[in-house]
C-alpha positions as CSV (number, residue, x, y, z in Angstrom):
1,M,-45.9,83.5,-19.9
2,K,-45.3,81.2,-22.8
3,K,-41.6,80.7,-22.1
4,P,-41.9,79.3,-18.5
5,L,-44.6,77.0,-19.7
6,I,-42.4,75.7,-22.5
7,F,-39.5,75.3,-20.2
8,L,-41.7,73.3,-17.7
9,I,-43.0,71.0,-20.5
10,F,-39.4,70.4,-21.6
11,L,-38.3,69.6,-18.0
12,I,-41.1,67.1,-17.5
13,F,-40.3,65.4,-20.9
14,T,-36.6,65.1,-19.9
15,M,-37.4,63.5,-16.6
16,L,-39.7,61.0,-18.2
17,S,-37.1,60.1,-20.7
18,L,-34.5,59.5,-18.0
19,V,-36.9,57.2,-16.1
20,V,-37.7,55.2,-19.3
21,Y,-33.9,54.9,-20.1
22,N,-33.1,53.7,-16.6
23,N,-35.8,51.1,-16.7
24,I,-34.6,49.8,-20.0
25,N,-31.0,49.5,-18.7
26,D,-32.2,47.7,-15.5
27,S,-34.1,45.3,-17.6
28,K,-31.0,44.6,-19.8
29,K,-28.9,44.1,-16.7
30,N,-31.4,41.6,-15.2
31,I,-31.6,39.8,-18.5
32,S,-27.8,39.7,-18.6
33,V,-27.5,38.4,-15.1
34,V,-30.1,35.7,-15.7
35,S,-28.4,34.7,-18.9
36,I,-25.0,34.5,-17.1
37,A,-26.6,32.5,-14.3
38,N,-28.3,30.2,-16.7
39,A,-25.0,29.7,-18.6
40,N,-23.1,29.0,-15.4
41,N,-25.8,26.5,-14.3
42,E,-25.7,24.8,-17.7
43,Q,-21.9,24.6,-17.6
44,Q,-21.9,23.2,-14.1
45,S,-24.6,20.7,-15.1
46,N,-22.5,19.6,-18.1
47,S,-19.4,19.3,-15.9
48,I,-21.3,17.1,-13.3
49,N,-22.7,14.9,-16.1
50,S,-19.3,14.5,-17.8
51,N,-17.6,13.6,-14.5
52,S,-20.3,11.5,-12.9
53,Q,-19.5,7.8,-12.0
54,N,-21.6,4.9,-13.0
55,I,-22.2,3.6,-9.5
56,K,-24.2,0.4,-9.4
57,V,-24.6,-2.5,-7.0
58,I,-22.2,-5.4,-7.6
59,H,-24.1,-8.6,-7.2
60,A,-22.7,-12.0,-6.1
61,P,-22.2,-14.6,-8.8
62,K,-24.4,-17.6,-9.0
63,S,-21.8,-19.8,-7.4
64,A,-18.4,-19.2,-5.7
65,F,-15.8,-21.6,-4.3
66,F,-13.0,-21.3,-1.8
67,A,-10.3,-24.0,-1.9
68,G,-12.7,-26.3,-3.6
69,E,-15.4,-25.7,-1.0
70,E,-18.7,-24.1,-2.3
71,L,-20.2,-21.1,-0.5
72,P,-23.9,-21.6,0.3
73,L,-25.0,-18.5,-1.6
74,S,-28.6,-19.5,-1.5
75,Y,-28.6,-18.2,2.1
76,F,-29.4,-14.5,2.2
77,D,-26.8,-13.7,4.8
78,V,-24.0,-15.5,2.9
79,C,-25.0,-13.8,-0.4
80,E,-25.2,-10.3,1.2
81,S,-21.9,-10.8,3.0
82,L,-20.1,-11.6,-0.2
83,E,-21.7,-8.7,-2.0
84,R,-20.6,-6.3,0.7
85,E,-17.0,-7.3,0.2
86,L,-17.3,-7.3,-3.6
87,N,-18.7,-3.7,-3.6
88,Q,-16.0,-2.5,-1.2
89,I,-13.2,-4.0,-3.3
90,T,-14.7,-2.9,-6.6
91,Y,-15.1,0.7,-5.4
92,S,-11.7,0.9,-3.6
93,H,-10.3,1.9,-7.0
94,S,-6.7,2.9,-6.3
95,L,-5.9,0.2,-3.7
96,T,-7.4,-2.6,-5.8
97,L,-5.7,-1.4,-8.9
98,L,-2.3,-1.3,-7.1
99,T,-2.8,-4.8,-5.7
100,I,-3.6,-6.2,-9.1
101,R,-0.4,-4.7,-10.4
102,L,1.6,-6.1,-7.4
103,S,0.2,-9.6,-8.1
104,G,2.4,-9.7,-11.2
105,R,5.5,-9.4,-8.9
106,Y,4.5,-11.7,-6.0
107,F,1.8,-14.3,-7.0
108,G,4.4,-16.5,-8.8
109,I,6.4,-16.7,-5.5
110,I,3.4,-17.4,-3.3
111,D,1.8,-19.9,-5.8
112,S,5.0,-22.0,-6.0
113,I,5.4,-22.2,-2.2
114,L,1.7,-23.1,-1.7
115,K,2.0,-25.8,-4.3
116,K,5.1,-27.2,-2.7
117,H,3.4,-27.5,0.6
118,G,0.2,-29.0,-0.8
119,L,-2.1,-26.0,-0.1
120,P,-4.8,-24.7,-2.5
121,D,-3.7,-21.7,-4.5
122,D,-6.8,-19.8,-3.3
123,F,-4.8,-19.0,-0.2
124,K,-2.8,-16.4,-2.1
125,Y,-6.0,-14.3,-1.8
126,L,-5.8,-14.7,2.0
127,C,-2.4,-12.9,1.7
128,V,-4.1,-10.2,-0.4
129,A,-6.8,-9.8,2.2
130,E,-4.2,-9.5,5.0
131,S,-1.9,-7.0,3.4
132,N,-2.7,-6.1,-0.2
133,L,0.7,-7.7,-1.0
134,Q,2.6,-5.2,1.0
135,N,4.9,-5.4,4.0
136,A,2.2,-3.7,6.2
137,I,2.2,-3.2,9.9
138,S,-1.2,-3.5,11.6
139,P,-2.3,-1.6,14.8
140,A,-1.9,-4.9,16.7
141,K,1.8,-5.0,15.4
142,A,1.2,-7.8,13.0
143,V,3.8,-7.6,10.3
144,G,4.5,-8.4,6.7
145,F,2.6,-9.9,3.8
146,W,1.0,-12.6,6.0
147,Q,0.6,-10.3,9.1
148,F,2.3,-12.5,11.7
149,L,2.4,-11.4,15.4
150,S,6.0,-11.9,16.7
151,D,5.2,-14.8,19.0
152,V,3.3,-16.7,16.4
153,A,6.0,-16.0,13.8
154,E,8.7,-17.4,16.1
155,Y,6.5,-20.5,16.9
156,Y,6.4,-21.3,13.1
157,G,10.1,-20.8,12.6
158,L,10.7,-17.2,11.8
159,E,13.5,-15.2,13.3
160,V,12.3,-11.9,14.9
161,N,14.7,-9.5,16.6
162,D,16.1,-6.0,16.2
163,E,18.4,-6.9,13.2
164,V,16.4,-9.6,11.5
165,D,12.7,-9.9,11.1
166,E,11.8,-12.7,8.7
167,R,8.1,-11.7,8.7
168,Y,9.3,-9.3,6.0
169,N,10.8,-12.2,4.0
170,I,8.0,-13.2,1.6
171,E,9.4,-16.6,1.0
172,K,10.0,-17.6,4.6
173,A,6.8,-15.9,5.8
174,T,4.8,-17.9,3.1
175,V,6.3,-21.1,4.3
176,A,5.3,-20.2,7.9
177,A,1.8,-19.5,6.8
178,C,1.6,-22.9,5.1
179,K,2.7,-24.6,8.3
180,Y,-0.1,-22.8,10.2
181,L,-2.8,-23.5,7.6
182,K,-1.9,-27.2,7.3
183,E,-2.1,-27.5,11.1
184,A,-5.5,-25.7,11.1
185,Y,-6.9,-27.9,8.3
186,H,-5.8,-31.0,10.2
187,K,-7.7,-29.7,13.2
188,Y,-10.9,-28.5,11.5
189,N,-11.0,-30.7,8.4
190,N,-12.2,-27.8,6.2
191,W,-10.4,-24.8,4.6
192,A,-13.0,-22.2,5.5
193,L,-12.5,-22.7,9.3
194,A,-8.7,-23.0,8.7
195,A,-8.9,-19.5,7.1
196,A,-11.1,-18.1,9.9
197,S,-8.7,-19.4,12.5
198,Y,-5.9,-17.5,10.7
199,N,-7.7,-14.3,11.5
200,M,-8.9,-15.0,15.1
201,G,-6.6,-17.8,16.3
202,M,-7.4,-21.4,16.8
203,T,-7.9,-21.0,20.6
204,N,-10.6,-18.4,20.1
205,L,-12.3,-20.3,17.3
206,N,-12.4,-23.4,19.3
207,K,-14.3,-21.6,22.0
208,V,-16.8,-20.2,19.5
209,I,-17.4,-23.7,18.0
210,E,-17.8,-25.2,21.4
211,N,-20.2,-22.5,22.7
212,Q,-22.4,-22.5,19.5
213,Q,-22.2,-26.2,18.8
214,M,-21.6,-25.6,15.1
215,H,-18.6,-26.7,13.0
216,N,-19.3,-24.6,9.9
217,Y,-18.0,-21.2,9.2
218,Y,-21.3,-20.1,7.6
219,D,-23.3,-21.1,10.6
220,L,-21.1,-19.4,13.3
221,M,-21.7,-16.0,14.8
222,L,-18.2,-14.6,14.8
223,N,-16.6,-11.3,15.7
224,P,-17.2,-8.6,13.0
225,E,-13.7,-8.9,11.5
226,T,-13.7,-12.7,11.2
227,S,-17.3,-12.8,10.1
228,R,-16.2,-10.7,7.0
229,Y,-12.8,-12.4,6.6
230,L,-13.6,-15.4,4.3
231,Y,-16.0,-13.3,2.2
232,R,-13.2,-10.7,1.6
233,I,-10.8,-13.5,0.5
234,V,-13.4,-14.9,-1.9
235,A,-14.3,-11.5,-3.2
236,Y,-10.6,-10.8,-4.0
237,K,-10.5,-14.1,-5.8
238,I,-13.6,-13.2,-7.9
239,V,-12.4,-9.7,-8.8
240,F,-8.8,-10.8,-9.6
241,S,-10.0,-13.8,-11.7
242,N,-12.0,-11.5,-14.0
243,P,-10.9,-7.9,-13.3
244,E,-12.5,-6.4,-16.5
245,L,-15.9,-7.4,-15.3
246,Y,-15.5,-5.2,-12.3
247,G,-14.0,-2.2,-14.2
248,F,-10.3,-2.9,-13.8
249,Y,-8.3,-3.0,-17.0
250,V,-4.7,-4.0,-16.4
251,A,-2.7,-5.6,-19.2
252,D,-0.1,-8.1,-18.3
253,N,2.7,-5.7,-19.2
254,E,1.1,-3.2,-16.8
255,K,1.6,-5.5,-13.8
256,F,4.8,-5.0,-11.9
257,R,7.4,-7.5,-13.1
258,P,9.1,-9.9,-10.7
259,F,12.4,-8.8,-9.3
260,E,15.5,-10.3,-11.0
261,Y,18.3,-11.0,-8.6
262,G,21.0,-13.3,-7.5
263,E,21.8,-14.5,-4.0
264,I,24.9,-14.5,-1.8
265,T,25.1,-16.9,1.1
266,V,26.4,-15.2,4.3
267,N,27.4,-16.9,7.5
268,Y,29.5,-14.1,8.9
269,P,28.9,-10.6,10.4
270,I,28.2,-7.6,8.2
271,M,29.1,-4.6,10.1
272,N,27.9,-2.1,7.5
273,I,25.3,-3.0,4.9
274,A,26.0,0.1,2.9
275,D,29.6,-1.0,2.5
276,F,28.4,-4.5,1.7
277,A,26.2,-3.1,-1.0
278,Q,29.0,-1.1,-2.6
279,K,31.2,-4.2,-2.8
280,H,28.4,-5.9,-4.8
281,N,28.0,-3.0,-7.2
282,T,24.7,-1.7,-5.7
283,N,23.6,0.6,-2.9
284,Y,21.9,0.4,0.5
285,K,18.4,1.3,-0.8
286,I,18.4,-1.6,-3.3
287,I,19.6,-4.1,-0.8
288,K,16.8,-3.0,1.6
289,I,14.2,-3.2,-1.2
290,L,15.2,-6.8,-2.0
291,N,15.8,-7.8,1.6
292,P,13.4,-5.9,3.8
293,W,13.9,-8.5,6.6
294,L,17.3,-6.8,7.3
295,R,16.1,-4.2,9.8
296,K,19.3,-2.4,10.7
297,N,22.4,-1.2,8.9
298,K,24.3,-4.2,10.1
299,L,24.0,-8.0,10.6
300,T,25.9,-8.9,13.7
301,N,25.2,-12.6,13.3
302,K,27.0,-13.7,16.5
303,A,25.6,-17.2,16.1
304,K,27.1,-17.4,12.6
305,K,23.8,-18.4,11.0
306,T,23.5,-18.8,7.3
307,Y,21.4,-16.2,5.4
308,K,20.8,-15.6,1.8
309,I,21.0,-12.0,0.7
310,K,19.5,-11.0,-2.6
311,I,21.7,-9.0,-4.9
312,P,20.1,-7.1,-7.9
313,G,20.5,-8.3,-11.4
314,K,22.2,-6.3,-14.1
315,N,19.2,-4.3,-15.3
316,F,17.3,-4.4,-12.0
317,R,16.4,-0.7,-11.9
318,L,15.5,-0.2,-15.5
319,A,11.9,0.7,-16.1
320,E,10.1,-1.2,-18.8
């Protein structure tokens, strides 16, 4: 009688021990899971904090000028419009950084031509607003640094055909832009409207001025693109004039250097530009980089016009 009783007591004790052991293990697992979860959350939090951006509103300066003309920043709509473009340019990090670097290669060319034609050097920022200093093609088929449509380009003296498109020639396109802007200034007698007309065309701008009976860019209700246009130009001027203030740190030696090249005068056909390149100790790719206005692998030149083709200097391809 005693033996079964002892056995029963032993069995109950064993079962209670197993229950206690399992509860302890479960508690440890829960503590371990919570600890791991907390560690993961802390690690993620630290990662977010370490990678977070310092995003803040970029405010307009107290005063701003375009081509010597002051913007009326005391008007809320003018101030907010400029701030919109300043914020967009400031936080378009990669594109703005690239454009600042490209300015080292191209601003010297543009500045000298603007000066020669008597235009304010602020208009180089119109070129920046148009193309970010690249031979871009717009959805409307405007082409080049200055974004000319083909008919407007031809009107201002640029050759545009299958083999030659001088909208891609920065020097000649800048001269054509100067011709347009001088004509527009003569018509409107202020640079802000001249710049606006570059975006929407003089005919369209004339209609807006007539309908609204206002002759001031800042008092006109314009289409969305043109209403932002001058502010974008001025915003680029502000950022490029003091890039560190807007978070862009580009040393002079980090800007792209101007191309070094010579020129060969050509008034004859070139039936194969690759052959032409090899005769001048270079290759097709480099000729096209220096002369993007050459659109084919040949220059038929039936009219025997005179062209200047850029040939790379001795150390053209060496990286600094």
